[in-house]
MDTraj code that builds the backbone (N, CA, C; nanometers):
import mdtraj as md
import numpy as np

residues = "MET ALA GLY SER ALA GLY ASN ARG ALA ALA VAL THR PRO VAL ARG ILE PRO LEU ILE VAL GLY GLY SER VAL LYS PRO VAL VAL ASP ARG VAL TYR PRO LEU GLY LYS ALA GLY GLU ALA LEU ARG ARG LEU ILE GLU ASP ARG PRO PHE GLY LYS VAL VAL LEU ALA GLY".split()
xyz = np.array([
    [19.4927, -8.3753, 24.0612],
    [19.5275, -8.3048, 24.1824],
    [19.4422, -8.3459, 24.2999],
    [19.3637, -8.4466, 24.2848],
    [19.2800, -8.4903, 24.3966],
    [19.3691, -8.5403, 24.5077],
    [19.3270, -8.5148, 24.6288],
    [19.4068, -8.5602, 24.7416],
    [19.3314, -8.5406, 24.8700],
    [19.3930, -8.5845, 24.9756],
    [19.3312, -8.5695, 25.1065],
    [19.4106, -8.4689, 25.1869],
    [19.3586, -8.4349, 25.3031],
    [19.4280, -8.3403, 25.3890],
    [19.5647, -8.3923, 25.4299],
    [19.5837, -8.5220, 25.4283],
    [19.7104, -8.5809, 25.4687],
    [19.8255, -8.5460, 25.3768],
    [19.7979, -8.5213, 25.2485],
    [19.9065, -8.4871, 25.1578],
    [19.8931, -8.3451, 25.1041],
    [19.8231, -8.2606, 25.1751],
    [19.7994, -8.1224, 25.1325],
    [19.9299, -8.0466, 25.1106],
    [20.0276, -8.0661, 25.1973],
    [20.1531, -7.9937, 25.1841],
    [20.2248, -8.0286, 25.0546],
    [20.2089, -8.1503, 25.0071],
    [20.2778, -8.1935, 24.8861],
    [20.2182, -8.1315, 24.7603],
    [20.0904, -8.1019, 24.7587],
    [20.0272, -8.0497, 24.6377],
    [20.0034, -7.8995, 24.6414],
    [20.0111, -7.8362, 24.7555],
    [19.9843, -7.6932, 24.7654],
    [20.0768, -7.6094, 24.6774],
    [20.2062, -7.6337, 24.6724],
    [20.2910, -7.5514, 24.5844],
    [20.2506, -7.5606, 24.4372],
    [20.1899, -7.6691, 24.3969],
    [20.1429, -7.6833, 24.2595],
    [20.0137, -7.6045, 24.2390],
    [19.9283, -7.6045, 24.3368],
    [19.7968, -7.5401, 24.3236],
    [19.8031, -7.3886, 24.3296],
    [19.8888, -7.3332, 24.4119],
    [19.8899, -7.1883, 24.4350],
    [19.9036, -7.1097, 24.3053],
    [20.0021, -7.1380, 24.2189],
    [20.0113, -7.0603, 24.0943],
    [19.8878, -7.0767, 24.0045],
    [19.8265, -7.1930, 24.0058],
    [19.7065, -7.2152, 23.9243],
    [19.5896, -7.1316, 23.9737],
    [19.5749, -7.1235, 24.1055],
    [19.4658, -7.0445, 24.1641],
    [19.4913, -6.8958, 24.1430],
    [19.6136, -6.8512, 24.1713],
    [19.6476, -6.7094, 24.1548],
    [19.6327, -6.6681, 24.0084],
    [19.6713, -6.7563, 23.9173],
    [19.6609, -6.7262, 23.7753],
    [19.5195, -6.7320, 23.7207],
    [19.4262, -6.7839, 23.7988],
    [19.2863, -6.7880, 23.7572],
    [19.2468, -6.9093, 23.6748],
    [19.3382, -7.0045, 23.6554],
    [19.3022, -7.1210, 23.5752],
    [19.2310, -7.2285, 23.6563],
    [19.2403, -7.2204, 23.7882],
    [19.1686, -7.3132, 23.8763],
    [19.0880, -7.2293, 23.9740],
    [18.9598, -7.2579, 23.9837],
    [18.8734, -7.1833, 24.0752],
    [18.7986, -7.2819, 24.1644],
    [18.7859, -7.2512, 24.2935],
    [18.7125, -7.3410, 24.3820],
    [18.5634, -7.3419, 24.3483],
    [18.5002, -7.4547, 24.3707],
    [18.3564, -7.4671, 24.3503],
    [18.2898, -7.4331, 24.4838],
    [18.2081, -7.3297, 24.4849],
    [18.1399, -7.2857, 24.6070],
    [17.9932, -7.3237, 24.5957],
    [17.9478, -7.4061, 24.6900],
    [17.8085, -7.4490, 24.6919],
    [17.7191, -7.3375, 24.7426],
    [17.7587, -7.2760, 24.8539],
    [17.6746, -7.1739, 24.9165],
    [17.7592, -7.0884, 25.0104],
    [17.7204, -6.9607, 25.0238],
    [17.7871, -6.8670, 25.1158],
    [17.6869, -6.8263, 25.2226],
    [17.7278, -6.8379, 25.3487],
    [17.6431, -6.8021, 25.4631],
    [17.7079, -6.6884, 25.5405],
    [17.6279, -6.5973, 25.5963],
    [17.6848, -6.4981, 25.6885],
    [17.7246, -6.5684, 25.8181],
    [17.8169, -6.5090, 25.8924],
    [17.8642, -6.5709, 26.0166],
    [17.7500, -6.6018, 26.1131],
    [17.6479, -6.5203, 26.1138],
    [17.5348, -6.5421, 26.2033],
    [17.4560, -6.6693, 26.1724],
    [17.4799, -6.7279, 26.0576],
    [17.4109, -6.8512, 26.0195],
    [17.5075, -6.9695, 26.0133],
    [17.6094, -6.9656, 26.0977],
    [17.7093, -7.0731, 26.0992],
    [17.6457, -7.2082, 26.1304],
    [17.5469, -7.2100, 26.2186],
    [17.4786, -7.3352, 26.2514],
    [17.4078, -7.3945, 26.1303],
    [17.3451, -7.3083, 26.0525],
    [17.2778, -7.3536, 25.9308],
    [17.3802, -7.4072, 25.8297],
    [17.4937, -7.3405, 25.8207],
    [17.6000, -7.3857, 25.7308],
    [17.6518, -7.5230, 25.7729],
    [17.6682, -7.5419, 25.9023],
    [17.7152, -7.6715, 25.9528],
    [17.6133, -7.7808, 25.9225],
    [17.4858, -7.7507, 25.9412],
    [17.3817, -7.8487, 25.9067],
    [17.3880, -7.8840, 25.7586],
    [17.4130, -7.7845, 25.6751],
    [17.4244, -7.8098, 25.5305],
    [17.5372, -7.9081, 25.5021],
    [17.6497, -7.8892, 25.5695],
    [17.7633, -7.9797, 25.5503],
    [17.7318, -8.1217, 25.5941],
    [17.6671, -8.1340, 25.7087],
    [17.6415, -8.2661, 25.7666],
    [17.5267, -8.3384, 25.6960],
    [17.4171, -8.2687, 25.6738],
    [17.2958, -8.3347, 25.6247],
    [17.2859, -8.3415, 25.4727],
    [17.3309, -8.2383, 25.4044],
    [17.3070, -8.2314, 25.2604],
    [17.4252, -8.2744, 25.1747],
    [17.5421, -8.2829, 25.2327],
    [17.6628, -8.3214, 25.1575],
    [17.6759, -8.2388, 25.0304],
    [17.7093, -8.1094, 25.0422],
    [17.7161, -8.0222, 24.9263],
    [17.8256, -8.0644, 24.8276],
    [17.8067, -8.0273, 24.7019],
    [17.9040, -8.0592, 24.5980],
    [18.0303, -7.9744, 24.6130],
    [18.0122, -7.8446, 24.6396],
    [18.1260, -7.7536, 24.6521],
    [18.1499, -7.7163, 24.7968],
    [18.2275, -7.6135, 24.8151],
    [18.2607, -7.5635, 24.9488],
    [18.1442, -7.4847, 25.0058],
    [18.1309, -7.4900, 25.1375],
    [18.0355, -7.4059, 25.2089],
    [18.1196, -7.2985, 25.2772],
    [18.0894, -7.1731, 25.2483],
    [18.1730, -7.0610, 25.2929],
    [18.0984, -6.9776, 25.3971],
    [18.1697, -6.9392, 25.5026],
    [18.1180, -6.8440, 25.6001],
    [18.1827, -6.7090, 25.5706],
    [18.1015, -6.6051, 25.5545],
    [18.1542, -6.4729, 25.5227],
    [18.1168, -6.3757, 25.6331],
    [18.2074, -6.2908, 25.6681],
    [18.1820, -6.1944, 25.7749],
    [18.1775, -6.0613, 25.7228],
])
top = md.Topology()
chain = top.add_chain()
for i, resn in enumerate(residues, 1):
    res = top.add_residue(resn, chain, resSeq=i)
    for name in ("N", "CA", "C"):
        top.add_atom(name, md.element.get_by_symbol(name[0]), res)
traj = md.Trajectory(xyz[None], top)
């Protein structure tokens, strides 16, 4: 299921049932509060995290 943003529409219908069903879960590297958005952006640019960097409000 690897892909780029360019073909996201083609694979999304396949992914949605897997995510909703709980068999596929996103890998989250770190969660930042909205007030630390700058720090989160630095993490993305400088550290190249393995999983997603999430901003939570």
